[in-house]
N, C-alpha and C positions, 0 to 999 in steps of 0.2 A: 545409571543415567549418564555418567561421564563417558563410559566406554561406548555406549550407543551414540552419543553426541560426536565423539571422535570418528567413529566408523562412518556415520552418516555424512559428516563433513567431507571426508575423503571421497566418498562415492558421489556426493553432490557436485563437487568441483570437477568431476570427470565430464559432466554435462554442461561445461562452461559456455558453449555457444548460445544456448537458450538463455542462460543467466545474463550473458553479456548484452543481449538485445534489450533487456529491461533496464540496463544501465546506459547504453549508448543512445537509445531513442530519446529519452527525456533530456539528456545532456545536449544532444545535437539540436533538438527543438529549442531549448533554452537559448543557445548561442545564436541560432538563426533568427528566431522571433525577437530576441532581445536586441538584435542589430537594426530592427526597423525603427527609424527616427521617432515616429509618433508615440511609440511605447515608452520612450524616455521622458515624455512630457506629462505634467500633472493631468489626471483624468477626473473630470467632475463627477462621473458615475462612481468613482472610488473615493469620494470625499477629498478630492484633490491630490490623492497619492499617485505616484508613478506606477504604471503597470509592472515595469521591470523590477520594482522594489518589493512588491507584495504579491500581487495576483499571479504573475507569471512563474516565479520560482515555486510558489505553493502548489500551483497546478502541475508543474513538472515533477515535483516530488510525489504528488498524488498519482500521476500517470505511471511513474516508475513502480510505485508500490502496488497499484492495481494490476499492472501487467505481471508483476512477480506473483501476486496472490491468486489471480484468476486464470493465468495461463501456464506459467512456468511451474509453480508448485503442484497444481493438479496433474499436469502432464507427467511430472516426475514420479509421483506416487502411483498413478494409474499404470505407468510403465513398469513399476515394481510389480504390480498385480499381474499384468499380462506376462511378464517374464517368469512368474512363479516364485519371485523372491519373497513376497509376503506369505505365500503358502508354506515355504520352508521356515520362515520366521515364526509361523504359528505353532510349530512343533517345539519351540524353545520357550523358556519362562518369560520372554519379553511380553509385557502388557502393551496393548495398542496405545494406551495413553502415553507411555514412555516414548514410543516411536513418533507419535504426533507432537509431543512436547519437544523432541529433538528437532523435528522439522520446523516447528514454530521458532525456536531459538535461532536456528541457522538462517532462516529467511528474514527474521527481524534484524540480525546482524548485517546481512547483505543490504537490506533496505535502508538501514541507518547509514551505512557506508556510502551508498548512492546519494542519499539526501545530503550528506556532508559534502560530497563532490559537487552537487548542484549549488550549494551555498558558496563554496570556495570559488568555483569558476564564475558564478554570477558576480562575485565581488571583484575578482582579478580581471576578468575579461570585459564585463559590462559595467563595472563600477556600481553595481547594485548594492543597496544597503543590506547588511546582515540582519538577522532578527534582533530587534531592539530590546526584547524581553527574553534573554537566552535561557533562563531557568524554565520559564513557561514553555518556550519552544521545545526544549529537551523533553519535558513532561508530555507535551502533546505528541511529539514524534514517537516516543516510546509506546505510549498508550494507543495511539492511532495505528501505528505499524502492527502492533500485536493483534489488534482487533481485525484488521484487514487480512492478516495471515491466518487468523483463526477462521475467517470466512473462506479463505482458500482451502483450508483443511476440510471444511464441510463439502465443498465442491469435489475435492479429491475422494471423499468418503462415499459420495453418491454416484460419481461417474464410474461406470463399470469397464470402460475401455479408453485407450488413448485417443480414439476418434471422437468419443463422446465428450471428453473433458474440454477441448477447446470450444465446442459449441455451447456447453453449459457456462463456461467461463465468460465467453463473449456476451451471452444473454444477461449475465449479472454485471459485467464490467461497464458496458456502455451506458445503461441507464444510470448507474451510480456516478459515472463521469458527468453526465448531463445535469443531474440534480445538484451536483457539487459545484457547478459553475465552470466546467471546463471550457465550454464554447461561449456561454453567455454569463457575465458576472451575475452573481446572485442578487445584486442590488436592482437589476432591471427585470428580474423574474416576477411573475404574478405572485401574490401573497400565498395562494394555495400551494404553488409549486415550491416556494421557499419553505413552507411548513413541512411538506413531504421530505425535502432535503434535510431539514433539521433533525430528522429521526432515521436517516439512512446510513449512519456511521461515516460514510465518505463526506457528506455535507458538513457535519460538525467538525470533522478532521480538517478539511480544507479551510473552513472559516476560522477555526482556532489557530491554524498556522498563520493565516493572514493577520489575525489579531495580535499574535506575538511578534510578528514581523513589524507591525506598526507601533509596537511598544506597549500594548495592552496585555492584560492577563486573560487567559481563556475563560469563557463563560462556564459557570458550573454545569449548565444543562449540556453543553457540548462534551465536557469531560465525563458526565454521567452516561451519556449515550454511548460514548466510546468504551467505557468500562463495562457497560451492560452488553455491548456487542461482543467484547472479548469473552465474557463469561458464558453468554448464550451460545455463540458460535463454537467456542471451545467444547462446551458440554455436548452440543449436537454432533460435533465431529467424532467424539469418542463413542457416543451412543450409536451413530449410524455406520461407523467404520466396520468393514468386513475384510478379513484376510483374503478371501477369494470372491 
């Protein structure tokens, strides 16, 4: 596993432009949107919290991770398939689960690094509050990032070409962003839509991030949904994966 992880890390870094996009986009949006004066004022729709302190950084972290999981990761693995790399790997003792696990670890590390950058720049540039429940925040970030990357592995497993991967990824990504409250805070959504979001993995992840930012502990239901997503998506990725 260690050898596969090292090799995959080196190969992954060669495709740095796509990975860089998933980092630059949310950071740039954070700084641009965070400079809007109204977002630095208490919002009654967010129980009096400032958007720049909770909602905005949580959404930018979610945007970064969904971009990484639904576009960068699937494109990378489907590129492997088209180039015949996976076919050659199939002749070795490497199990698909090891390859997928290595990809999961690499992307989780990248996602956590980007999230840390969002928190740091939000604090330094926008004077935004860091998560007030740091232990809960770290737990949610690790679990939610792993669950989203496992979803990305499922997309990579079912997409048969580099052209198909972005379409499938977008079809998954944008609905998840919507129900997670990317454009409209979950507090103003209809009850039925909030219920759908509660079981979407992205919705519990975003809400749990906001809860820990406000100083609360993540709800058990949100943690359970993310853990279930990691197990279910991880299992599906291994089951559906094909070398060719």
